[in-house]
C-alpha positions in Angstrom: 29.6 104.8 -21.6 26.2 104.5 -23.2 27.8 104.3 -26.7 30.4 101.7 -25.7 27.7 99.4 -24.5 25.8 99.7 -27.8 29.1 99.2 -29.7 29.9 96.1 -27.6 26.4 94.7 -28.3 26.7 95.4 -32.0 30.1 93.7 -32.1 28.6 90.7 -30.1 25.7 90.4 -32.6 27.8 90.9 -35.7 30.4 88.3 -34.7 27.7 85.6 -34.8 27.5 84.9 -31.1 23.9 86.1 -31.0 23.0 84.0 -34.0 24.6 80.9 -32.4 22.6 81.5 -29.3 19.4 82.0 -31.2 20.0 78.7 -33.2 20.7 76.9 -29.9 17.5 78.2 -28.3 15.4 77.2 -31.4 17.0 73.7 -31.6 16.6 73.3 -27.8 12.9 74.1 -28.0 12.4 71.6 -30.8 14.4 69.0 -28.9 12.2 69.7 -25.9 9.1 68.8 -27.9 10.7 65.6 -29.1 11.7 64.5 -25.5 8.3 65.5 -24.2 6.6 63.3 -26.8 9.1 60.5 -26.1 8.3 60.6 -22.4 4.5 61.0 -22.6 3.8 58.9 -25.7 6.5 56.2 -25.5 7.8 55.8 -21.9 4.8 56.6 -19.7 2.2 54.3 -21.4 4.2 51.1 -20.7 4.9 52.3 -17.2 1.2 53.0 -16.7 0.4 49.5 -18.1 2.8 47.8 -15.8 1.4 49.7 -12.8 -2.2 48.9 -13.7 -3.3 52.3 -15.1 -1.1 54.4 -12.8 -0.8 57.9 -14.3 2.0 59.8 -12.8 0.8 63.3 -13.8 -2.3 63.0 -11.7 -0.5 61.9 -8.5 -0.7 64.3 -5.5 -0.7 64.5 -1.7 -4.0 65.8 -0.5 -3.5 68.1 2.4 -7.2 69.0 2.7 -10.1 67.5 0.9 -12.7 69.7 -0.8 -15.8 70.3 1.3 -19.2 70.4 -0.5 -22.3 71.2 1.5 -25.6 71.1 -0.5 -23.7 71.4 -3.8 -22.0 74.6 -2.4 -18.2 74.6 -2.2 -17.2 75.5 1.3 -13.5 75.1 0.6 -11.5 73.7 -2.3 -9.1 70.8 -2.2 -5.5 71.7 -1.2 -2.9 69.3 -2.6 0.7 69.0 -3.5 0.9 67.6 -7.0 4.2 65.7 -7.3 3.3 63.7 -10.5 4.3 66.5 -12.9 7.6 67.0 -11.0 8.4 63.3 -11.5 7.6 63.6 -15.2 9.7 66.7 -15.6 12.5 64.9 -13.8 12.3 62.0 -16.2 12.4 64.6 -19.1 15.4 66.2 -17.5 17.3 62.9 -17.2 16.5 61.9 -20.8 17.6 65.3 -22.1 20.7 65.3 -20.0 21.7 61.8 -21.1 21.0 62.6 -24.7 23.1 65.8 -24.6 25.9 63.8 -22.8 25.9 61.2 -25.6 25.9 63.8 -28.3 28.7 65.8 -26.8 30.7 62.6 -26.3 30.2 61.7 -29.9 31.1 65.1 -31.1 34.3 65.2 -29.0 35.3 61.8 -30.3 34.8 63.0 -33.9 36.8 66.2 -33.2 39.6 64.3 -31.5 39.9 62.0 -34.6 39.8 65.0 -37.0 42.5 66.9 -35.0 44.9 63.9 -34.8 47.5 64.5 -37.6 48.6 60.9 -37.4 45.2 59.4 -38.0 44.9 58.8 -41.8 41.4 57.5 -41.7 40.0 61.0 -41.2 41.1 64.0 -43.4 42.9 66.4 -41.2 41.4 69.9 -41.3 43.6 72.5 -43.1 44.2 74.6 -40.1 45.5 71.7 -38.1 47.7 70.6 -41.0 49.1 74.1 -41.4 49.9 74.3 -37.7 51.6 71.0 -37.8 53.7 72.1 -40.7 54.6 75.4 -38.9 55.6 73.4 -35.8 57.9 71.1 -37.9 59.5 74.2 -39.6 60.1 75.9 -36.2 61.7 72.7 -34.8 64.1 72.7 -37.8 64.9 76.4 -37.3 65.7 75.8 -33.6 67.9 72.9 -34.5 69.8 75.0 -37.1 70.2 77.9 -34.7 71.6 75.6 -32.0 74.1 74.2 -34.6 72.6 70.7 -34.7 71.7 68.7 -37.7 68.3 69.4 -39.2 65.5 67.1 -38.1 
């Protein structure tokens, strides 16, 4: 059992799945930095300007104020900071929308590439071969049934 697990892991890593995942994680981390900069440097400053210096990241609900007596801290402030959650939600929405647009674009490109009737895009060889095989099989079926060839 122990060796089969190692063998399965080796097969998984050798087939390229692990490399694909690693590339996805690396690209995702870099994409996260771009979106983070977009939100913090591009989107939030105009929002802050429109709201008279309102900075979302500093927003919080104070449950208990800090108590200082003779410059001695009796108890610290207890607060629920919701501003960073709002910023993270904006990040999530931007990332989600961007990924949606990219997937939609890639699907449209793949759909065009896999359409054998579309002459504006070169049909990939594997699709062309499958199309040719399909036509040959239709001819064979027609011959076997005693009909004229297609």
